[in-house]
C-alpha positions as a Python dict, from the first residue, in 0.01 Angstrom:
ca = {
    (1, 'M'): (0, 0, 0),
    (2, 'S'): (314, -205, -36),
    (3, 'R'): (628, -48, -141),
    (4, 'S'): (829, -230, -410),
    (5, 'V'): (1202, -278, -369),
    (6, 'R'): (1426, -174, -650),
    (7, 'Y'): (1737, -387, -630),
    (8, 'T'): (1916, -189, -891),
    (9, 'S'): (1908, 109, -660),
    (10, 'S'): (2150, -69, -420),
    (11, 'P'): (2509, 29, -491),
    (12, 'L'): (2630, -323, -399),
    (13, 'L'): (2382, -503, -621),
    (14, 'A'): (2418, -260, -897),
    (15, 'S'): (2795, -320, -925),
    (16, 'K'): (2903, -547, -1204),
    (17, 'T'): (3072, -882, -1099),
    (18, 'P'): (3341, -1011, -1331),
    (19, 'V'): (3241, -1326, -1516),
    (20, 'W'): (3569, -1503, -1434),
    (21, 'R'): (3497, -1489, -1059),
    (22, 'S'): (3179, -1693, -1083),
    (23, 'K'): (3345, -1939, -1314),
    (24, 'L'): (3630, -1974, -1066),
    (25, 'V'): (3391, -2055, -781),
    (26, 'V'): (3210, -2314, -988),
    (27, 'A'): (3540, -2466, -1098),
    (28, 'A'): (3664, -2482, -739),
    (29, 'I'): (3346, -2656, -630),
    (30, 'A'): (3381, -2900, -921),
    (31, 'V'): (3743, -2971, -834),
    (32, 'G'): (3644, -3032, -472),
    (33, 'F'): (3378, -3279, -575),
    (34, 'I'): (3624, -3452, -809),
    (35, 'G'): (3880, -3474, -525),
    (36, 'L'): (3627, -3617, -283),
    (37, 'T'): (3512, -3867, -543),
    (38, 'A'): (3872, -3971, -614),
    (39, 'R'): (3947, -4002, -241),
    (40, 'A'): (3634, -4210, -186),
    (41, 'A'): (3727, -4431, -481),
    (42, 'Y'): (4081, -4474, -342),
    (43, 'I'): (3956, -4560, 8),
    (44, 'Q'): (3679, -4793, -108),
    (45, 'V'): (3847, -4961, -406),
    (46, 'I'): (4218, -4901, -456),
    (47, 'G'): (4383, -4843, -115),
    (48, 'N'): (4131, -4999, 119),
    (49, 'D'): (4375, -5252, 278),
    (50, 'F'): (4509, -5004, 532),
    (51, 'F'): (4166, -4890, 642),
    (52, 'Q'): (4036, -5245, 665),
    (53, 'R'): (4330, -5331, 888),
    (54, 'Q'): (4257, -5033, 1108),
    (55, 'G'): (3895, -5137, 1132),
    (56, 'E'): (3992, -5489, 1221),
    (57, 'V'): (4231, -5367, 1490),
    (58, 'R'): (3943, -5185, 1654),
    (59, 'F'): (3662, -5432, 1605),
    (60, 'A'): (3793, -5769, 1475),
    (61, 'R'): (3916, -6030, 1721),
    (62, 'T'): (4063, -6378, 1694),
    (63, 'L'): (3901, -6597, 1955),
    (64, 'E'): (4102, -6900, 2062),
    (65, 'L'): (3900, -7220, 2079),
    (66, 'P'): (4073, -7419, 2354),
    (67, 'A'): (4144, -7788, 2294),
    (68, 'N'): (4033, -8037, 2556),
    (69, 'R'): (4346, -8178, 2723),
    (70, 'G'): (4377, -8554, 2691),
    (71, 'R'): (4304, -8783, 2983),
    (72, 'I'): (4567, -8982, 3174),
    (73, 'L'): (4458, -9339, 3247),
    (74, 'D'): (4602, -9622, 3453),
    (75, 'R'): (4668, -9963, 3299),
    (76, 'N'): (4307, -10071, 3361),
    (77, 'G'): (4148, -9759, 3211),
    (78, 'L'): (4081, -9582, 3541),
    (79, 'I'): (4100, -9203, 3506),
    (80, 'L'): (4401, -9047, 3680),
    (81, 'A'): (4366, -8699, 3526),
    (82, 'S'): (4094, -8536, 3318),
    (83, 'S'): (3973, -8189, 3223),
    (84, 'V'): (3644, -8032, 3325),
    (85, 'I'): (3494, -7705, 3202),
    (86, 'A'): (3595, -7417, 3429),
    (87, 'P'): (3511, -7077, 3271),
    (88, 'S'): (3724, -6773, 3348),
    (89, 'I'): (3592, -6425, 3427),
    (90, 'W'): (3735, -6126, 3238),
    (91, 'A'): (3648, -5760, 3189),
    (92, 'I'): (3688, -5452, 2972),
    (93, 'P'): (3773, -5202, 3251),
    (94, 'E'): (3656, -4889, 3067),
    (95, 'D'): (3313, -5047, 3007),
    (96, 'V'): (3251, -5176, 3359),
    (97, 'E'): (2973, -4997, 3543),
    (98, 'H'): (3092, -4907, 3890),
    (99, 'D'): (2793, -5021, 4091),
    (100, 'T'): (2942, -5057, 4440),
    (101, 'A'): (2683, -5308, 4561),
    (102, 'K'): (2721, -5532, 4257),
    (103, 'L'): (3100, -5517, 4267),
    (104, 'K'): (3095, -5623, 4633),
    (105, 'Q'): (2881, -5922, 4538),
    (106, 'L'): (3120, -6003, 4253),
    (107, 'A'): (3420, -5995, 4486),
    (108, 'M'): (3243, -6221, 4735),
    (109, 'L'): (3144, -6474, 4469),
    (110, 'L'): (3497, -6490, 4329),
    (111, 'E'): (3655, -6490, 4678),
    (112, 'I'): (3890, -6202, 4605),
    (113, 'P'): (3935, -5881, 4811),
    (114, 'L'): (3726, -5590, 4686),
    (115, 'A'): (4040, -5374, 4679),
    (116, 'D'): (4209, -5618, 4440),
    (117, 'L'): (3901, -5622, 4218),
    (118, 'N'): (3889, -5243, 4202),
    (119, 'K'): (4261, -5233, 4122),
    (120, 'K'): (4208, -5463, 3822),
    (121, 'L'): (3914, -5255, 3700),
    (122, 'D'): (4115, -4932, 3729),
    (123, 'E'): (4378, -5055, 3482),
    (124, 'D'): (4400, -4878, 3149),
    (125, 'K'): (4345, -5189, 2939),
    (126, 'S'): (4087, -5323, 2698),
    (127, 'F'): (4115, -5671, 2857),
    (128, 'V'): (4193, -5794, 3207),
    (129, 'W'): (4148, -6129, 3380),
    (130, 'I'): (3938, -6110, 3695),
    (131, 'K'): (3973, -6478, 3796),
    (132, 'R'): (4075, -6788, 3604),
    (133, 'Q'): (3906, -7129, 3617),
    (134, 'V'): (3595, -7064, 3821),
    (135, 'D'): (3343, -7336, 3903),
    (136, 'E'): (3041, -7338, 3671),
    (137, 'P'): (2777, -7265, 3941),
    (138, 'V'): (2975, -6960, 4055),
    (139, 'V'): (3005, -6834, 3697),
    (140, 'Q'): (2628, -6854, 3656),
    (141, 'Q'): (2581, -6640, 3969),
    (142, 'V'): (2839, -6389, 3843),
    (143, 'M'): (2670, -6349, 3507),
    (144, 'A'): (2331, -6320, 3677),
    (145, 'L'): (2456, -5996, 3839),
    (146, 'G'): (2438, -5840, 3492),
    (147, 'I'): (2740, -5613, 3539),
    (148, 'K'): (2819, -5430, 3217),
    (149, 'G'): (3174, -5503, 3094),
    (150, 'I'): (3209, -5837, 3280),
    (151, 'Y'): (3233, -6147, 3059),
    (152, 'Q'): (3318, -6517, 3076),
    (153, 'R'): (3543, -6735, 2863),
    (154, 'K'): (3533, -7113, 2830),
    (155, 'E'): (3842, -7283, 2974),
    (156, 'Y'): (3930, -7619, 3126),
    (157, 'K'): (4065, -7724, 3465),
    (158, 'R'): (4239, -8052, 3550),
    (159, 'Q'): (4095, -8293, 3803),
    (160, 'Y'): (4298, -8571, 3973),
    (161, 'P'): (4060, -8828, 4127),
    (162, 'E'): (4335, -9033, 4297),
    (163, 'G'): (4471, -8732, 4483),
    (164, 'E'): (4795, -8745, 4680),
    (165, 'A'): (4853, -9118, 4631),
    (166, 'I'): (4958, -9067, 4269),
    (167, 'A'): (5053, -8697, 4267),
    (168, 'H'): (5421, -8754, 4193),
    (169, 'V'): (5335, -8969, 3892),
    (170, 'V'): (5071, -8761, 3713),
    (171, 'G'): (5210, -8421, 3818),
    (172, 'F'): (4996, -8113, 3752),
    (173, 'T'): (4928, -7827, 3508),
    (174, 'N'): (4933, -7451, 3553),
    (175, 'V'): (4643, -7213, 3494),
    (176, 'E'): (4729, -7207, 3122),
    (177, 'D'): (4679, -7586, 3115),
    (178, 'D'): (5047, -7654, 3045),
    (179, 'G'): (5211, -7950, 3221),
    (180, 'Q'): (5447, -7855, 3503),
    (181, 'D'): (5554, -8189, 3648),
    (182, 'G'): (5523, -8565, 3612),
    (183, 'I'): (5340, -8721, 3318),
    (184, 'E'): (5162, -8389, 3257),
    (185, 'L'): (5502, -8238, 3175),
    (186, 'A'): (5661, -8541, 3006),
    (187, 'F'): (5372, -8574, 2757),
    (188, 'N'): (5259, -8211, 2753),
    (189, 'K'): (5258, -8184, 2373),
    (190, 'E'): (5057, -8503, 2320),
    (191, 'L'): (4811, -8426, 2600),
    (192, 'G'): (4768, -8058, 2512),
    (193, 'G'): (4640, -8101, 2157),
    (194, 'K'): (4613, -7796, 1930),
    (195, 'P'): (4378, -7502, 1996),
    (196, 'G'): (4149, -7380, 1721),
    (197, 'S'): (4051, -7024, 1629),
    (198, 'R'): (3751, -6817, 1527),
    (199, 'R'): (3779, -6472, 1362),
    (200, 'V'): (3494, -6241, 1459),
    (201, 'I'): (3385, -5876, 1466),
    (202, 'K'): (3280, -5738, 1803),
    (203, 'D'): (3094, -5422, 1886),
    (204, 'R'): (3219, -5184, 2154),
    (205, 'M'): (3021, -5380, 2412),
    (206, 'G'): (3229, -5689, 2338),
    (207, 'R'): (2945, -5874, 2170),
    (208, 'V'): (3012, -6086, 1861),
    (209, 'V'): (2818, -5944, 1569),
    (210, 'E'): (2974, -6126, 1274),
    (211, 'D'): (3208, -6414, 1184),
    (212, 'I'): (3497, -6344, 947),
    (213, 'G'): (3651, -6622, 742),
    (214, 'D'): (3661, -6991, 822),
    (215, 'Q'): (3664, -7135, 1174),
    (216, 'V'): (3960, -7361, 1262),
    (217, 'P'): (3833, -7635, 1495),
    (218, 'P'): (4051, -7738, 1794),
    (219, 'V'): (4227, -8076, 1797),
    (220, 'D'): (4184, -8239, 2137),
    (221, 'G'): (4485, -8394, 2308),
    (222, 'R'): (4528, -8770, 2300),
    (223, 'E'): (4492, -9003, 2595),
    (224, 'I'): (4799, -9141, 2769),
    (225, 'Q'): (4766, -9484, 2928),
    (226, 'L'): (5021, -9555, 3197),
    (227, 'S'): (5166, -9878, 3324),
    (228, 'I'): (5060, -9773, 3675),
    (229, 'D'): (4802, -9990, 3849),
    (230, 'S'): (4605, -9742, 4060),
    (231, 'K'): (4512, -10010, 4316),
    (232, 'V'): (4875, -10116, 4363),
    (233, 'Q'): (4974, -9749, 4372),
    (234, 'F'): (4722, -9662, 4644),
    (235, 'F'): (4810, -9963, 4859),
    (236, 'A'): (5185, -9900, 4827),
    (237, 'Y'): (5140, -9533, 4915),
    (238, 'Q'): (4922, -9619, 5214),
    (239, 'K'): (5170, -9869, 5358),
    (240, 'L'): (5462, -9635, 5296),
    (241, 'R'): (5281, -9348, 5468),
    (242, 'D'): (5201, -9568, 5768),
    (243, 'A'): (5565, -9677, 5797),
    (244, 'V'): (5698, -9320, 5778),
    (245, 'I'): (5456, -9205, 6048),
    (246, 'A'): (5511, -9510, 6273),
    (247, 'N'): (5889, -9473, 6256),
    (248, 'K'): (5876, -9093, 6295),
    (249, 'A'): (6072, -9065, 5972),
    (250, 'K'): (6133, -8763, 5754),
    (251, 'A'): (6012, -8920, 5429),
    (252, 'G'): (5991, -9239, 5227),
    (253, 'S'): (5958, -9386, 4877),
    (254, 'V'): (5844, -9710, 4718),
    (255, 'V'): (5882, -9845, 4363),
    (256, 'V'): (5708, -10151, 4217),
    (257, 'L'): (5825, -10292, 3880),
    (258, 'D'): (5685, -10571, 3666),
    (259, 'S'): (5994, -10785, 3613),
    (260, 'T'): (5854, -10937, 3291),
    (261, 'T'): (5764, -10621, 3101),
    (262, 'G'): (5965, -10355, 3283),
    (263, 'E'): (5645, -10161, 3356),
    (264, 'V'): (5631, -9935, 3660),
    (265, 'L'): (5326, -10056, 3853),
    (266, 'A'): (5365, -9806, 4138),
    (267, 'L'): (5589, -9516, 4229),
    (268, 'A'): (5497, -9332, 4548),
    (269, 'N'): (5652, -9084, 4789),
    (270, 'Y'): (5555, -8951, 5128),
    (271, 'P'): (5503, -8667, 5208),
    (272, 'S'): (5290, -8593, 4905),
    (273, 'Y'): (5037, -8330, 4796),
    (274, 'V'): (4692, -8296, 4639),
    (275, 'P'): (4735, -8183, 4275),
    (276, 'N'): (4402, -7996, 4279),
    (277, 'N'): (4502, -7791, 4583),
    (278, 'R'): (4862, -7672, 4565),
    (279, 'K'): (4847, -7379, 4806),
    (280, 'N'): (5133, -7345, 5056),
    (281, 'L'): (5331, -7632, 4905),
    (282, 'T'): (5697, -7689, 4988),
    (283, 'G'): (5978, -7861, 4803),
    (284, 'E'): (5957, -8145, 5053),
    (285, 'Q'): (5609, -8231, 4926),
    (286, 'L'): (5673, -8172, 4556),
    (287, 'R'): (6000, -8364, 4528),
    (288, 'N'): (5975, -8703, 4358),
    (289, 'R'): (6228, -8865, 4591),
    (290, 'A'): (6224, -9206, 4424),
    (291, 'L'): (6379, -9047, 4113),
    (292, 'T'): (6554, -8734, 4236),
    (293, 'D'): (6716, -8830, 4568),
    (294, 'T'): (7040, -9026, 4553),
    (295, 'F'): (7220, -9208, 4829),
    (296, 'E'): (7482, -9476, 4878),
    (297, 'P'): (7308, -9810, 4803),
    (298, 'G'): (7502, -9995, 5071),
    (299, 'S'): (7445, -10368, 5104),
    (300, 'T'): (7209, -10387, 4805),
    (301, 'M'): (7527, -10372, 4592),
    (302, 'K'): (7667, -10695, 4735),
    (303, 'P'): (7458, -10925, 4511),
    (304, 'I'): (7585, -10736, 4205),
    (305, 'T'): (7945, -10770, 4325),
    (306, 'V'): (7896, -11145, 4380),
    (307, 'A'): (7720, -11190, 4043),
    (308, 'T'): (8012, -11019, 3868),
    (309, 'A'): (8265, -11250, 4031),
    (310, 'L'): (8048, -11554, 3946),
    (311, 'E'): (8027, -11444, 3583),
    (312, 'L'): (8403, -11400, 3563),
    (313, 'G'): (8455, -11748, 3710),
    (314, 'R'): (8650, -11620, 4010),
    (315, 'I'): (8415, -11782, 4264),
    (316, 'T'): (8127, -12028, 4297),
    (317, 'P'): (7832, -12009, 4539),
    (318, 'Q'): (8016, -12251, 4770),
    (319, 'T'): (8359, -12086, 4761),
    (320, 'P'): (8473, -12038, 5123),
    (321, 'I'): (8549, -11683, 5236),
    (322, 'D'): (8724, -11630, 5569),
    (323, 'T'): (8578, -11320, 5738),
    (324, 'S'): (8755, -11369, 6073),
    (325, 'P'): (8794, -11183, 6300),
    (326, 'G'): (8515, -10959, 6166),
    (327, 'R'): (8746, -10686, 6039),
    (328, 'Y'): (8986, -10641, 5749),
    (329, 'T'): (9241, -10371, 5670),
    (330, 'V'): (9289, -10229, 5321),
    (331, 'T'): (9572, -9976, 5272),
    (332, 'G'): (9547, -9854, 5629),
    (333, 'S'): (9165, -9841, 5652),
    (334, 'T'): (8971, -10100, 5850),
    (335, 'I'): (8650, -10257, 5719),
    (336, 'T'): (8430, -10420, 5982),
    (337, 'D'): (8129, -10650, 6015),
    (338, 'T'): (7867, -10628, 6289),
    (339, 'H'): (7976, -10975, 6408),
    (340, 'N'): (8263, -11213, 6354),
    (341, 'Y'): (8102, -11456, 6109),
    (342, 'G'): (8415, -11668, 6068),
    (343, 'L'): (8433, -11890, 5761),
    (344, 'L'): (8143, -11828, 5521),
    (345, 'T'): (8053, -11952, 5177),
    (346, 'V'): (7975, -11692, 4912),
    (347, 'E'): (7606, -11764, 4980),
    (348, 'G'): (7674, -11697, 5347),
    (349, 'V'): (7839, -11364, 5266),
    (350, 'I'): (7510, -11244, 5111),
    (351, 'Q'): (7294, -11406, 5379),
    (352, 'K'): (7487, -11244, 5664),
    (353, 'S'): (7566, -10928, 5465),
    (354, 'S'): (7938, -10943, 5542),
    (355, 'N'): (8134, -10633, 5439),
    (356, 'V'): (8460, -10822, 5490),
    (357, 'G'): (8340, -11104, 5268),
    (358, 'A'): (8230, -10864, 4991),
    (359, 'T'): (8567, -10689, 5010),
    (360, 'K'): (8763, -11013, 4974),
    (361, 'I'): (8548, -11117, 4677),
    (362, 'S'): (8608, -10777, 4511),
    (363, 'Q'): (8985, -10827, 4542),
    (364, 'R'): (8956, -11116, 4296),
    (365, 'M'): (8847, -10865, 4028),
    (366, 'T'): (8990, -10552, 3871),
    (367, 'P'): (8828, -10210, 3913),
    (368, 'H'): (8754, -10209, 3539),
    (369, 'E'): (8563, -10539, 3564),
    (370, 'M'): (8354, -10412, 3854),
    (371, 'W'): (8287, -10079, 3686),
    (372, 'D'): (8171, -10250, 3367),
    (373, 'S'): (7924, -10460, 3565),
    (374, 'F'): (7794, -10168, 3773),
    (375, 'T'): (7735, -9953, 3466),
    (376, 'A'): (7574, -10242, 3278),
    (377, 'V'): (7297, -10261, 3538),
    (378, 'G'): (7238, -9886, 3528),
    (379, 'F'): (7451, -9726, 3800),
    (380, 'G'): (7604, -9396, 3695),
    (381, 'Q'): (7361, -9390, 3400),
    (382, 'K'): (7052, -9172, 3365),
    (383, 'P'): (6742, -9396, 3359),
    (384, 'Q'): (6598, -9421, 3007),
    (385, 'L'): (6255, -9330, 3134),
    (386, 'T'): (6011, -9086, 2974),
    (387, 'F'): (5971, -8892, 3294),
    (388, 'P'): (6117, -8562, 3420),
    (389, 'G'): (6360, -8537, 3708),
    (390, 'A'): (6531, -8877, 3689),
    (391, 'V'): (6891, -8833, 3804),
    (392, 'T'): (7212, -9007, 3702),
    (393, 'G'): (7365, -9081, 4039),
    (394, 'R'): (7740, -9102, 4083),
    (395, 'L'): (7989, -9369, 3979),
    (396, 'R'): (8341, -9242, 3927),
    (397, 'P'): (8560, -9373, 3641),
    (398, 'W'): (8739, -9694, 3739),
    (399, 'K'): (9083, -9548, 3667),
    (400, 'T'): (9047, -9318, 3969),
    (401, 'W'): (8957, -9597, 4215),
    (402, 'R'): (9201, -9650, 4499),
    (403, 'P'): (9216, -9997, 4664),
    (404, 'I'): (9003, -9883, 4960),
    (405, 'E'): (8745, -9735, 4721),
    (406, 'Q'): (8722, -10059, 4525),
    (407, 'A'): (8666, -10234, 4858),
    (408, 'T'): (8392, -9998, 4980),
    (409, 'M'): (8216, -9995, 4642),
    (410, 'S'): (8182, -10373, 4663),
    (411, 'Y'): (7938, -10322, 4949),
    (412, 'G'): (7778, -10000, 4823),
    (413, 'Y'): (7978, -9707, 4959),
    (414, 'G'): (8154, -9448, 4744),
    (415, 'L'): (7883, -9441, 4476),
    (416, 'S'): (7526, -9314, 4476),
    (417, 'A'): (7198, -9406, 4312),
    (418, 'S'): (6826, -9334, 4335),
    (419, 'L'): (6573, -9582, 4470),
    (420, 'F'): (6441, -9625, 4116),
    (421, 'Q'): (6791, -9715, 3991),
    (422, 'M'): (6822, -9972, 4269),
    (423, 'A'): (6488, -10132, 4179),
    (424, 'H'): (6574, -10130, 3808),
    (425, 'S'): (6917, -10288, 3862),
    (426, 'Y'): (6751, -10593, 4022),
    (427, 'T'): (6569, -10672, 3697),
    (428, 'V'): (6901, -10833, 3598),
    (429, 'F'): (6835, -11105, 3857),
    (430, 'A'): (6458, -11128, 3810),
    (431, 'H'): (6488, -11151, 3430),
    (432, 'D'): (6744, -11434, 3419),
    (433, 'G'): (7054, -11218, 3383),
    (434, 'E'): (6915, -10955, 3146),
    (435, 'I'): (6874, -10589, 3234),
    (436, 'I'): (6545, -10473, 3083),
    (437, 'P'): (6424, -10119, 3005),
    (438, 'A'): (6170, -9964, 3239),
    (439, 'T'): (5862, -9782, 3116),
    (440, 'M'): (5583, -9567, 3259),
    (441, 'L'): (5352, -9657, 2967),
    (442, 'K'): (5137, -9967, 2946),
    (443, 'S'): (5304, -10249, 2754),
    (444, 'D'): (5159, -10591, 2679),
    (445, 'E'): (5479, -10729, 2530),
    (446, 'P'): (5762, -10894, 2727),
    (447, 'A'): (6062, -10666, 2751),
    (448, 'V'): (6371, -10727, 2539),
    (449, 'G'): (6672, -10710, 2767),
    (450, 'V'): (7050, -10691, 2738),
    (451, 'R'): (7246, -10990, 2868),
    (452, 'V'): (7471, -10909, 3166),
    (453, 'F'): (7487, -11238, 3358),
    (454, 'S'): (7411, -11595, 3260),
    (455, 'P'): (7071, -11740, 3363),
    (456, 'Q'): (7253, -11985, 3593),
    (457, 'N'): (7438, -11710, 3779),
    (458, 'A'): (7122, -11496, 3804),
    (459, 'A'): (6938, -11795, 3955),
    (460, 'A'): (7227, -11853, 4198),
    (461, 'V'): (7204, -11493, 4321),
    (462, 'R'): (6825, -11522, 4356),
    (463, 'K'): (6883, -11816, 4588),
    (464, 'M'): (7123, -11604, 4793),
    (465, 'L'): (6865, -11325, 4812),
    (466, 'Q'): (6609, -11576, 4934),
    (467, 'M'): (6851, -11682, 5209),
    (468, 'A'): (6910, -11317, 5303),
    (469, 'A'): (6535, -11262, 5342),
    (470, 'G'): (6484, -11585, 5535),
    (471, 'P'): (6573, -11725, 5877),
    (472, 'G'): (6933, -11643, 5964),
    (473, 'G'): (6940, -11357, 5713),
    (474, 'T'): (6921, -10981, 5761),
    (475, 'G'): (6563, -10939, 5636),
    (476, 'P'): (6330, -11212, 5768),
    (477, 'L'): (6052, -10952, 5815),
    (478, 'A'): (6028, -10941, 5434),
    (479, 'Q'): (5866, -11287, 5433),
    (480, 'T'): (5517, -11297, 5280),
    (481, 'V'): (5240, -11553, 5333),
    (482, 'G'): (5196, -11768, 5024),
    (483, 'Y'): (5486, -11634, 4820),
    (484, 'S'): (5859, -11694, 4829),
    (485, 'V'): (6064, -11375, 4837),
    (486, 'G'): (6424, -11272, 4810),
    (487, 'G'): (6589, -10940, 4873),
    (488, 'K'): (6857, -10736, 5040),
    (489, 'S'): (6830, -10483, 5316),
    (490, 'G'): (7045, -10175, 5352),
    (491, 'T'): (7119, -9924, 5627),
    (492, 'A'): (7351, -9629, 5598),
    (493, 'H'): (7443, -9312, 5781),
    (494, 'K'): (7328, -9006, 5589),
    (495, 'Q'): (7595, -8789, 5436),
    (496, 'V'): (7622, -8438, 5575),
    (497, 'G'): (7868, -8227, 5382),
    (498, 'K'): (8189, -8428, 5347),
    (499, 'G'): (8114, -8659, 5638),
    (500, 'Y'): (7837, -8871, 5785),
    (501, 'A'): (7577, -8787, 6047),
    (502, 'S'): (7610, -9012, 6350),
    (503, 'N'): (7236, -9022, 6425),
    (504, 'K'): (7071, -8995, 6083),
    (505, 'Y'): (7008, -9303, 5870),
    (506, 'R'): (6843, -9422, 5553),
    (507, 'A'): (6688, -9767, 5563),
    (508, 'W'): (6581, -9961, 5255),
    (509, 'F'): (6497, -10301, 5120),
    (510, 'T'): (6503, -10420, 4759),
    (511, 'G'): (6379, -10760, 4648),
    (512, 'M'): (6154, -10971, 4428),
    (513, 'A'): (5888, -11242, 4432),
    (514, 'P'): (5809, -11524, 4369),
    (515, 'I'): (6174, -11615, 4382),
    (516, 'A'): (6181, -11902, 4128),
    (517, 'K'): (6013, -11697, 3856),
    (518, 'P'): (5988, -11336, 3975),
    (519, 'R'): (5691, -11126, 3861),
    (520, 'I'): (5761, -10809, 4057),
    (521, 'I'): (6047, -10612, 4207),
    (522, 'V'): (5978, -10388, 4505),
    (523, 'A'): (6214, -10129, 4653),
    (524, 'V'): (6135, -9938, 4974),
    (525, 'M'): (6330, -9652, 5133),
    (526, 'V'): (6260, -9477, 5465),
    (527, 'D'): (6453, -9157, 5532),
    (528, 'E'): (6567, -9075, 5888),
    (529, 'P'): (6360, -9316, 6098),
    (530, 'S'): (6379, -9193, 6457),
    (531, 'A'): (6142, -9407, 6663),
    (532, 'G'): (6419, -9637, 6785),
    (533, 'S'): (6476, -9878, 6495),
    (534, 'Y'): (6663, -9773, 6184),
    (535, 'Y'): (6782, -10096, 6015),
    (536, 'G'): (6646, -10165, 5668),
    (537, 'G'): (6550, -10518, 5767),
    (538, 'I'): (6329, -10382, 6047),
    (539, 'V'): (6195, -10053, 5906),
    (540, 'A'): (6166, -10112, 5529),
    (541, 'A'): (6128, -10491, 5502),
    (542, 'P'): (5774, -10503, 5651),
    (543, 'V'): (5653, -10252, 5388),
    (544, 'F'): (5813, -10471, 5119),
    (545, 'S'): (5629, -10776, 5259),
    (546, 'E'): (5286, -10610, 5257),
    (547, 'V'): (5326, -10455, 4913),
    (548, 'V'): (5450, -10782, 4760),
    (549, 'Q'): (5164, -10987, 4899),
    (550, 'Q'): (4891, -10743, 4796),
    (551, 'T'): (5040, -10676, 4450),
    (552, 'L'): (5079, -11043, 4356),
    (553, 'R'): (4721, -11109, 4465),
    (554, 'M'): (4595, -10821, 4253),
    (555, 'M'): (4793, -10954, 3957),
    (556, 'G'): (4638, -11298, 4001),
    (557, 'V'): (4973, -11469, 4062),
    (558, 'A'): (4921, -11810, 4220),
    (559, 'P'): (5097, -11869, 4557),
    (560, 'D'): (5410, -12083, 4527),
    (561, 'L'): (5428, -12177, 4896),
    (562, 'D'): (5205, -12396, 5111),
    (563, 'V'): (5030, -12137, 5326),
    (564, 'K'): (4936, -12387, 5601),
    (565, 'A'): (5289, -12520, 5631),
    (566, 'Q'): (5420, -12164, 5637),
    (567, 'I'): (5188, -12066, 5922),
    (568, 'V'): (5277, -12380, 6123),
    (569, 'S'): (5649, -12317, 6068),
    (570, 'K'): (5611, -11958, 6185),
    (571, 'A'): (5423, -12068, 6497),
    (572, 'V'): (5696, -12320, 6581),
    (573, 'D'): (5968, -12055, 6537),
    (574, 'E'): (5785, -11813, 6765),
    (575, 'S'): (5742, -12080, 7037),
    (576, 'F'): (6116, -12108, 7087),
}
């Protein structure tokens, strides 16, 4: 028999509870529900901006959509620089599974020490680069490992098909695809384009689960077409390299200009480097010597001195200049020639490269007149070239010139210039007395120049340059089969501190062809030849000859000399 429970018999249950207490509990619960409802309404409707921002910080990401960097082309459309897809490997360290075997494989595939990989993965970060710009086949092998927390990102890497021959022209980019040198740096903004963006939500595994807002597409960089002819560039580089090696020289440079348009057809230096492989590079390899290295132009200044005197009416091409006895004293300093040339015409002064003759011609002018002419053809002026690193050179104000300095400047000592400035200055002779602007970009229009000398005087100097590069001149090795040439050699001791090194020289040759109506200007410099010969007419002139002949053929310029007669004449000369 069950026994019933009488609740009223319990002293606790039998006690009377005040009515207000139960009402208070119900009211408290009601207030709590009202508060929670109000808080939920505030979070979801009124004050949700803060919480949305916090959510986005944790899960929303802005993905950059990289723009494809523009290509660099030569004048004929040949690719000099282009971008190829090269994904980068990154990780979320806290999510990476530490499978020793897989991590060893990853390190081997990416060619990085395992210790370095582990150090990256031990960092307290939500993002870390493992390796940038990895080849596509390697990336596929990495992702096939299936390591949790390891991801890839699409990026681009620059390729330079022409390699070291054109390295100093195109330059290179860094791992962020920003230009660091050459055309890559000069036109970085145009080439780089504008990256796009994509706003997404990612889960904690790094996977995109939703797009937020509109996607901004990237704007690819534009193409840059250069004035460079890659065939001329390669040939010029090859011949320069051969000359530097054969003469056991320290370095060399060559510049080729189109004397009609002012376009730079070639600009090469040796030693050079491969833009795609820049490990263990030195400043010697990276330096664009044709634009950055300055030196005293020496005898290449004599034609400019003579042209200035011709323009001022102080001399004519046939004016006699007495250079006996091969030396001349100016305010206590003696200027000498290599030989006693005796009585020379002005043409003979250039042909024989007489320092005494140039000095006596300069004494018929004022320092101001010479300075005006030198600056007009670009000396002491920074080249107006869209290219980094071009230097100004040195030409002191004319008011500070002493008589001996005016004398030495007439034959190229006491001022300095780059090889590019030397080549550019000779456009004044090739372009009938006008100095024309130089450009690294392709141009189909004839250049508009600034008149410095009359066409008659420019033609007279061209004739003198032809004599200097011919029999009896200082540069007969500059002669080219089929084309008439003219130019001036130069040889100078290298400056060391405040003096000159007795056994270190620079040799160069600057000239043009064909001489009656020049199409190109070529300047060659060889630094510290040490195989026995060091004169510009012996070391640099042969490079000039080969580059001129090959370039004019590539340009389709018809020969202006009878090749058969030239060969017969050469054979006769060699028989005596």
